ZADO-1210 file (C-alpha; in nm, 4 decimals, padded with zeros to 6 digits):
<atoms>
<atom x="00.0000" y="00.0000" z="00.0000" code="MET" pos="1"/>
<atom x="00.1400" y="00.3374" z="-00.1041" code="LYS" pos="2"/>
<atom x="00.1034" y="00.6150" z="00.1514" code="ILE" pos="3"/>
<atom x="00.1608" y="00.9701" z="00.0319" code="GLU" pos="4"/>
<atom x="00.2612" y="01.2472" z="00.2656" code="SER" pos="5"/>
<atom x="00.0202" y="01.5266" z="00.3505" code="PHE" pos="6"/>
<atom x="00.2402" y="01.7766" z="00.1657" code="GLY" pos="7"/>
<atom x="00.2536" y="01.5739" z="-00.1552" code="LEU" pos="8"/>
<atom x="-00.1226" y="01.5219" z="-00.1490" code="ARG" pos="9"/>
<atom x="-00.1762" y="01.8957" z="-00.0930" code="LEU" pos="10"/>
<atom x="00.0474" y="01.9904" z="-00.3863" code="VAL" pos="11"/>
<atom x="-00.1242" y="01.7356" z="-00.6104" code="LYS" pos="12"/>
<atom x="-00.4710" y="01.8734" z="-00.5305" code="GLU" pos="13"/>
<atom x="-00.3525" y="02.2337" z="-00.5696" code="PHE" pos="14"/>
<atom x="-00.2146" y="02.1552" z="-00.9155" code="VAL" pos="15"/>
<atom x="-00.5429" y="01.9899" z="-01.0116" code="ARG" pos="16"/>
<atom x="-00.7307" y="02.2986" z="-00.8912" code="PHE" pos="17"/>
<atom x="-00.5088" y="02.5220" z="-01.1050" code="MET" pos="18"/>
<atom x="-00.5634" y="02.2939" z="-01.4061" code="ILE" pos="19"/>
<atom x="-00.9386" y="02.3313" z="-01.3576" code="ILE" pos="20"/>
<atom x="-00.9002" y="02.7098" z="-01.3373" code="LYS" pos="21"/>
<atom x="-00.7007" y="02.7024" z="-01.6621" code="CYS" pos="22"/>
<atom x="-00.9504" y="02.4832" z="-01.8441" code="LEU" pos="23"/>
<atom x="-01.2391" y="02.7007" z="-01.7260" code="GLU" pos="24"/>
<atom x="-01.0495" y="03.0260" z="-01.7917" code="LYS" pos="25"/>
<atom x="-01.1270" y="03.1372" z="-01.4361" code="ASP" pos="26"/>
<atom x="-00.8697" y="03.4127" z="-01.4029" code="ARG" pos="27"/>
<atom x="-01.0608" y="03.6683" z="-01.1896" code="SER" pos="28"/>
<atom x="-00.8714" y="03.9641" z="-01.3335" code="ILE" pos="29"/>
<atom x="-01.0122" y="04.3130" z="-01.2947" code="GLY" pos="30"/>
<atom x="-01.3879" y="04.3224" z="-01.2537" code="GLU" pos="31"/>
<atom x="-01.4409" y="03.9635" z="-01.3672" code="THR" pos="32"/>
<atom x="-01.5464" y="03.7655" z="-01.0580" code="PRO" pos="33"/>
<atom x="-01.4032" y="03.4238" z="-00.9910" code="THR" pos="34"/>
<atom x="-01.6289" y="03.1279" z="-01.0724" code="LYS" pos="35"/>
<atom x="-01.4412" y="02.8654" z="-00.8731" code="LEU" pos="36"/>
<atom x="-01.3251" y="02.8261" z="-00.5165" code="GLN" pos="37"/>
<atom x="-01.0787" y="02.5876" z="-00.3556" code="ALA" pos="38"/>
<atom x="-01.1048" y="02.4398" z="-00.0105" code="SER" pos="39"/>
<atom x="-00.9547" y="02.6500" z="00.2706" code="PRO" pos="40"/>
<atom x="-00.6472" y="02.4240" z="00.2852" code="ILE" pos="41"/>
<atom x="-00.5785" y="02.4514" z="-00.0887" code="ILE" pos="42"/>
<atom x="-00.6462" y="02.8269" z="-00.0825" code="GLU" pos="43"/>
<atom x="-00.4052" y="02.8634" z="00.2099" code="SER" pos="44"/>
<atom x="-00.1376" y="02.6715" z="00.0190" code="PHE" pos="45"/>
<atom x="-00.1869" y="02.9072" z="-00.2770" code="TRP" pos="46"/>
<atom x="-00.1361" y="03.2072" z="-00.0470" code="HIS" pos="47"/>
<atom x="00.1831" y="03.0555" z="00.0930" code="SER" pos="48"/>
<atom x="00.3148" y="03.0023" z="-00.2596" code="LEU" pos="49"/>
<atom x="00.2490" y="03.3657" z="-00.3483" code="ILE" pos="50"/>
<atom x="00.4569" y="03.4825" z="-00.0526" code="VAL" pos="51"/>
<atom x="00.7657" y="03.3444" z="-00.2274" code="ASP" pos="52"/>
<atom x="00.7294" y="03.5565" z="-00.5416" code="MET" pos="53"/>
<atom x="01.0296" y="03.4030" z="-00.7180" code="ASP" pos="54"/>
<atom x="00.8882" y="03.0525" z="-00.6921" code="LYS" pos="55"/>
<atom x="00.5387" y="03.1743" z="-00.7752" code="TYR" pos="56"/>
<atom x="00.6675" y="03.3385" z="-01.0950" code="LYS" pos="57"/>
<atom x="00.8322" y="03.0097" z="-01.1929" code="ILE" pos="58"/>
<atom x="00.5062" y="02.8261" z="-01.1232" code="PHE" pos="59"/>
<atom x="00.3044" y="03.0774" z="-01.3260" code="GLN" pos="60"/>
<atom x="00.5287" y="03.0192" z="-01.6277" code="LYS" pos="61"/>
<atom x="00.3926" y="02.6630" z="-01.6344" code="LEU" pos="62"/>
<atom x="00.0407" y="02.7967" z="-01.6865" code="LEU" pos="63"/>
<atom x="-00.0973" y="02.9161" z="-02.0206" code="PRO" pos="64"/>
<atom x="-00.2215" y="03.2413" z="-01.8635" code="LYS" pos="65"/>
<atom x="-00.1495" y="03.4424" z="-01.5521" code="ARG" pos="66"/>
<atom x="-00.3897" y="03.3770" z="-01.2640" code="PHE" pos="67"/>
<atom x="-00.4564" y="03.6089" z="-00.9751" code="GLN" pos="68"/>
<atom x="-00.5426" y="03.4901" z="-00.6284" code="CYS" pos="69"/>
<atom x="-00.8243" y="03.6914" z="-00.4747" code="ASN" pos="70"/>
<atom x="-00.8226" y="03.6273" z="-00.0993" code="PRO" pos="71"/>
<atom x="-01.1266" y="03.8515" z="-00.0504" code="SER" pos="72"/>
<atom x="-01.3529" y="03.5768" z="-00.1913" code="ILE" pos="73"/>
<atom x="-01.3390" y="03.4211" z="00.1546" code="THR" pos="74"/>
<atom x="-01.5317" y="03.7259" z="00.2790" code="LEU" pos="75"/>
<atom x="-01.8257" y="03.6606" z="00.0448" code="ASP" pos="76"/>
<atom x="-02.1446" y="03.5180" z="00.1984" code="PRO" pos="77"/>
<atom x="-02.1083" y="03.1466" z="00.2694" code="ILE" pos="78"/>
<atom x="-02.3851" y="03.0661" z="00.0195" code="GLU" pos="79"/>
<atom x="-02.1852" y="03.2215" z="-00.2660" code="ILE" pos="80"/>
<atom x="-01.8668" y="03.0500" z="-00.1529" code="GLN" pos="81"/>
<atom x="-02.0444" y="02.7145" z="-00.1392" code="MET" pos="82"/>
<atom x="-02.1832" y="02.7636" z="-00.4923" code="GLU" pos="83"/>
<atom x="-01.8312" y="02.8259" z="-00.6246" code="ARG" pos="84"/>
<atom x="-01.6932" y="02.5341" z="-00.4226" code="PHE" pos="85"/>
<atom x="-01.9622" y="02.2915" z="-00.5454" code="GLN" pos="86"/>
<atom x="-01.8993" y="02.4060" z="-00.9042" code="LYS" pos="87"/>
<atom x="-01.5285" y="02.3354" z="-00.8520" code="THR" pos="88"/>
<atom x="-01.6017" y="01.9845" z="-00.7222" code="LEU" pos="89"/>
<atom x="-01.8286" y="01.9117" z="-01.0202" code="GLN" pos="90"/>
<atom x="-01.5550" y="02.0217" z="-01.2586" code="LEU" pos="91"/>
<atom x="-01.2972" y="01.8183" z="-01.0660" code="TYR" pos="92"/>
<atom x="-01.5065" y="01.5068" z="-01.1247" code="ASP" pos="93"/>
<atom x="-01.5505" y="01.6019" z="-01.4911" code="LYS" pos="94"/>
<atom x="-01.1824" y="01.6648" z="-01.5659" code="TYR" pos="95"/>
<atom x="-01.0371" y="01.3954" z="-01.3375" code="PHE" pos="96"/>
<atom x="-01.2871" y="01.1089" z="-01.3675" code="PRO" pos="97"/>
<atom x="-01.0249" y="00.8430" z="-01.2934" code="ASN" pos="98"/>
<atom x="-00.8848" y="01.0177" z="-00.9865" code="CYS" pos="99"/>
<atom x="-01.0356" y="00.9844" z="-00.6429" code="LYS" pos="100"/>
<atom x="-01.0726" y="01.3287" z="-00.4919" code="ARG" pos="101"/>
<atom x="-00.8738" y="01.3607" z="-00.1675" code="ASP" pos="102"/>
<atom x="-01.1547" y="01.4312" z="00.0803" code="ASP" pos="103"/>
<atom x="-00.9184" y="01.5676" z="00.3433" code="GLU" pos="104"/>
<atom x="-00.7814" y="01.8283" z="00.1013" code="MET" pos="105"/>
<atom x="-01.1271" y="01.9165" z="-00.0319" code="TRP" pos="106"/>
<atom x="-01.3016" y="01.9522" z="00.3055" code="ASP" pos="107"/>
<atom x="-01.4599" y="02.2980" z="00.2970" code="PHE" pos="108"/>
<atom x="-01.5200" y="02.2977" z="00.6715" code="LYS" pos="109"/>
<atom x="-01.1600" y="02.2228" z="00.7602" code="LYS" pos="110"/>
<atom x="-00.9662" y="02.5215" z="00.8866" code="LYS" pos="111"/>
<atom x="-00.6938" y="02.6838" z="00.6828" code="LYS" pos="112"/>
<atom x="-00.3498" y="02.5372" z="00.6924" code="LEU" pos="113"/>
<atom x="-00.1036" y="02.7494" z="00.8868" code="ILE" pos="114"/>
<atom x="00.2363" y="02.7413" z="00.7232" code="LEU" pos="115"/>
<atom x="00.5399" y="02.8667" z="00.9090" code="ILE" pos="116"/>
</atoms>
């Protein structure tokens, strides 16, 4: 039985989230609102990646377009956040039909990851 570390699983699910954002052209630039929302843990990982701008720039070069992270979406009413989150999960299942979604990484109720 292969056991993956928490960190590897988190990175894998973050990359899948970014692939979904690319495929759906969900860039949230300017006045265009975001259509998708990650779980708090994945969102927190994204924020930690942005803090290291050099590494984030390298990561962004792997993407076909530049994506902005909008942390203020977490201030939207919970109903709106849940709509975006459910849409993200539906698209996850559509684009990754042969991959079991990591429930721990995609738990919307789980608190944000605190990275030191």
